[in-house]
Each structure stands twice: as C-alpha cells, then as structure tokens.
N, C-alpha and C positions, 0 to 999 in steps of 0.2 A: 504493500500500500504506500509506504513512504517513498519507495522508488518511483512509482507512477506519478506522485505529486511532484517530485523533483524533476522528472522528465517533462511534465507539462510546464513547469515554471521555466525550465531551460529553453523549451521551444518558444514560449511567450517572450522571453527576454531576447532570444535570437531574432524573432519577427519584429520586435520593437526596434532593435538596433538596425536591422535592415531598412525598415521604414524611415528611420531618422537619417541614415546615410543617403537614401534616395532623395529625401527632402532637401538635405544640405547640398547635394550635387545639383539639383534643380536651381536652388537659390544662387549657387556660384555661377552657373551658366547664365541665369537671368541677369546677374550683376554685370555681365560683359556686354549687355545690350545698352546702347546709348542712343539718345535722341537730341536733335538740335533744330533750331529754326533758322532758315535762310531768309531773312526779311527782304533782301533784294529780289530774290526769285519768287517769294511768297510761298515757300515750300517748307514742310517739316520732314526731316530725314530721320530714319530709324536704321541703325546698323547693329548687326550681331558681330561683335568682335571676338567671340569665342570660337572654339573649334568643334562645337557640336550644334546640332539642330535645336532651335528653340521653338516651342509650339504655343498656340493660343495667345498671341500678342494682341493687346488692345491699346490704342492711343486715344486719350481723352484730352482735349484742349479746353481750358477754362479761360474766360476773359477776366481781366483785372478791372474793377470798377473805376479806379483812378490811378493809372499806372505812373503818374507823375508824383503821387504821394510817396513820402519817404517810408518805408516799411509797410507797404500795403500787403495784407495777407488774406483778405477775404476774396472769395470766389462768387461769381454771380451768374445767373441764368443757367440754361442747359448747356452741357459741353458739346463741342463738335467731336464726333467719334469716328474712328476707323479701326478695323481689326484685320488680322491675318491669321490663318490657321498655322502657318509656319514661317520661319525665317532661317535660311541655311547658314552654315558657317561662313563668316566674312562676307555676308550678303547685306546689301543695303536696299531699302525701299524709301520712296518719297511720295508724299501726298501734298496736294494744294488745297488747304481749307478754304471754304467759301464763307465770307468774302475774304479776298487776299489782304485787305487792310487790317484784318484781325491780328495778323502776326505781330504787329508792333505792340498790341495790348494783351499779350498772352503771358501767363506764368511760364517760366522756363520749363522745358520738358524734363520729366523725371521718369526713370524706368524703375519699376518695382515688381517684385514677385509676390504673388499671394497663393497660398496653398488651396487646392480645390476643396470644396466643402462636400 
C-alpha cells in the first residue's frame, strides 16, 4: 500500500515538473518576440527573434488619450487587433492599423505570454 502511494506521488511530481518546464520554455520563446511601430510607414512590425515557432500571437493596439501628457498610462476605447496562428523563427510580419495617424498616439508595443486557460 505504501509503495503504491509513493508511486502515485512520484508520477504526480514528474507530471508537474514536466508541465512547469513546458510552460517556462513557452515563456522564453515568447520573450524573443518583439514589436515596434514605424510611424513613417504607418506600420506595426512583429518579429520572432527566437529559433522556434511561436503560435497564437495577438497584437492589440491601444490609443493614448493625451499622448503629450507626461506619464500618461490610461488606455481608452476598443483596441485595434490583429492575430496570427503562427510566426516562424526569425520571421517578421507587419500590419497597417487603420487609421494610419493612430500610430503616433499609441502605447509602445509590448509582447507578453499568457498561459492558456
């Protein structure tokens, strides 16, 4: 009886450690994805600087109510959104938000990884 409980606990610990390693690996790869705004071209660029495929990317652009205010942190309105199922290693995509003038009033792009629920 004690042996079976030990086996189950060892299996549960092994599965937990595997799950944690996969999650950390995904976070590291997502951390190599960068985004920037090219205001002259009116485009937002997203680049996978890692060496592995990144999946389920979403780009959300929020406008800044008063971008001339010093330390403005509030977001307003609905974001402009774009998404891709995948972005290959060292691959770049670009999108042109509508309207193009929006790019000067946007928060700087930031890439983040969130675990699936």
